[in-house]
C-alpha positions as CSV (number, residue, x, y, z in Angstrom):
1,X,0.0,0.0,0.0
2,X,1.1,3.6,-0.7
3,X,2.5,5.7,2.1
4,X,0.1,8.3,3.6
5,X,-2.9,6.1,3.0
6,X,-5.3,5.8,6.0
7,X,-6.5,2.6,7.5
8,X,-10.0,3.3,6.2
9,X,-8.8,3.6,2.6
10,X,-6.8,0.4,2.9
11,X,-10.0,-1.3,4.3
12,X,-12.0,-0.1,1.3
13,X,-9.4,-1.2,-1.2
14,X,-9.3,-4.7,0.3
15,X,-13.2,-4.9,0.4
16,X,-14.5,-3.0,-2.6
17,X,-17.7,-5.1,-3.0
18,X,-18.6,-4.6,0.7
19,X,-18.0,-0.8,0.3
20,X,-20.1,-0.6,-2.9
21,X,-22.9,-2.5,-1.2
22,X,-22.8,-0.2,1.9
23,X,-22.8,2.9,-0.3
24,X,-25.8,1.6,-2.3
25,X,-27.7,0.9,1.0
26,X,-26.9,4.5,2.3
27,X,-28.3,6.0,-1.0
28,X,-31.3,3.7,-0.9
29,X,-32.1,4.5,2.8
30,X,-31.5,8.3,2.4
31,X,-32.6,9.3,-1.1
32,X,-33.2,12.9,-0.3
33,X,-29.8,13.3,1.4
34,X,-28.1,11.7,-1.6
35,X,-30.0,13.8,-4.1
36,X,-29.1,16.9,-2.1
37,X,-25.4,15.9,-2.0
38,X,-25.3,15.2,-5.8
39,X,-27.0,18.6,-6.5
40,X,-24.4,20.5,-4.4
41,X,-21.5,18.6,-5.9
42,X,-22.7,19.3,-9.5
43,X,-23.2,23.0,-8.7
44,X,-19.7,23.2,-7.4
45,X,-18.1,21.1,-10.1
46,X,-19.9,22.3,-13.3
47,X,-16.8,22.0,-15.5
48,X,-15.9,18.5,-14.3
49,X,-19.5,17.3,-14.7
50,X,-19.5,18.7,-18.3
51,X,-16.2,17.0,-19.1
52,X,-17.5,13.7,-17.7
53,X,-20.7,14.0,-19.7
54,X,-18.9,14.7,-23.0
55,X,-16.5,11.8,-22.5
56,X,-19.2,9.3,-21.3
57,X,-21.8,10.1,-24.0
58,X,-19.6,11.0,-27.0
59,X,-16.0,10.1,-26.3
60,X,-15.1,13.8,-26.5
61,X,-12.7,15.8,-24.3
62,X,-13.5,19.5,-23.4
63,X,-10.6,20.5,-25.7
64,X,-12.1,18.6,-28.6
65,X,-15.5,20.1,-28.0
66,X,-14.0,23.6,-27.8
67,X,-12.0,23.0,-31.0
68,X,-15.2,21.9,-32.8
69,X,-16.9,25.1,-31.5
70,X,-14.1,27.3,-32.8
71,X,-14.0,25.5,-36.1
72,X,-17.7,26.2,-36.5
73,X,-17.3,29.8,-35.4
74,X,-19.3,29.1,-32.2
75,X,-22.5,28.8,-34.3
76,X,-24.9,26.0,-35.2
77,X,-23.7,23.8,-38.0
78,X,-27.2,23.9,-39.6
79,X,-28.7,27.3,-39.2
80,X,-25.3,29.2,-38.7
81,X,-26.8,31.1,-35.7
82,X,-25.4,31.2,-32.1
83,X,-27.3,29.4,-29.4
84,X,-30.2,31.5,-28.1
85,X,-32.0,29.0,-25.8
86,X,-31.7,29.8,-22.1
87,X,-32.6,28.1,-18.8
88,X,-32.7,30.1,-15.6
89,X,-30.9,32.9,-17.3
90,X,-28.0,30.7,-18.5
91,X,-27.5,30.3,-22.2
92,X,-27.3,26.7,-23.4
93,X,-24.1,25.4,-25.0
94,X,-24.2,24.1,-28.5
95,X,-25.4,20.4,-28.4
96,X,-23.3,17.6,-29.7
97,X,-25.0,16.1,-32.7
98,X,-24.3,12.4,-33.3
99,X,-25.6,9.5,-35.2
100,X,-27.7,7.4,-32.9
101,X,-26.9,4.2,-34.8
102,X,-23.1,4.6,-35.0
103,X,-22.6,7.1,-32.2
104,X,-20.3,9.1,-34.5
105,X,-20.1,12.8,-33.7
106,X,-21.2,15.0,-36.7
107,X,-21.0,18.5,-35.3
108,X,-22.5,21.0,-32.9
109,X,-26.1,22.2,-33.2
110,X,-28.3,24.8,-31.5
111,X,-31.2,23.5,-29.3
112,X,-33.8,24.0,-32.0
113,X,-31.9,22.3,-34.8
114,X,-30.8,19.5,-32.6
115,X,-34.4,18.9,-31.5
116,X,-35.6,18.8,-35.1
117,X,-32.8,16.5,-36.2
118,X,-33.5,14.1,-33.3
119,X,-37.2,14.0,-34.2
120,X,-36.5,13.3,-37.9
121,X,-33.8,10.7,-37.1
122,X,-36.0,8.8,-34.5
123,X,-38.7,8.4,-37.1
124,X,-36.3,7.6,-40.0
125,X,-37.6,10.5,-42.1
126,X,-35.1,11.1,-44.9
127,X,-33.9,14.7,-45.1
128,X,-34.5,14.6,-48.9
129,X,-38.3,14.2,-48.1
130,X,-38.2,17.4,-46.0
131,X,-36.3,19.2,-48.7
132,X,-38.8,18.1,-51.4
133,X,-41.7,19.2,-49.2
134,X,-40.3,22.6,-48.6
135,X,-39.4,23.1,-52.2
136,X,-43.0,22.2,-53.3
137,X,-44.4,25.0,-51.2
138,X,-41.7,27.6,-51.7
139,X,-43.0,31.0,-52.8
């Protein structure tokens, strides 16, 4: 064991399953306390939570996300407008658009374009059909 490690840490390292079980029980028996803890942690560690989310969901680092944003000029890849959607006075970041079948990242989209793309993709509506429809009724 490494120097400077407490007896408690050594115990947990030797008994990881027992520790995980006890932690699950604490969360189950005190759900409000756990939710409160998670909320406080996330409020204090916004950047770390964002980095964890990007890596877990899309395999992207913050640096890769920022590079994509700079490459796109910090605007939506579809409508070429900056993000305007807000929640509690905080502007949304551009959303990571990805193929739901391959999970391959395509670009960054504003909330409205990402919602529209997600709706079309879930229903397997070809973009060509949408283009044809709009062209038919163009003034």
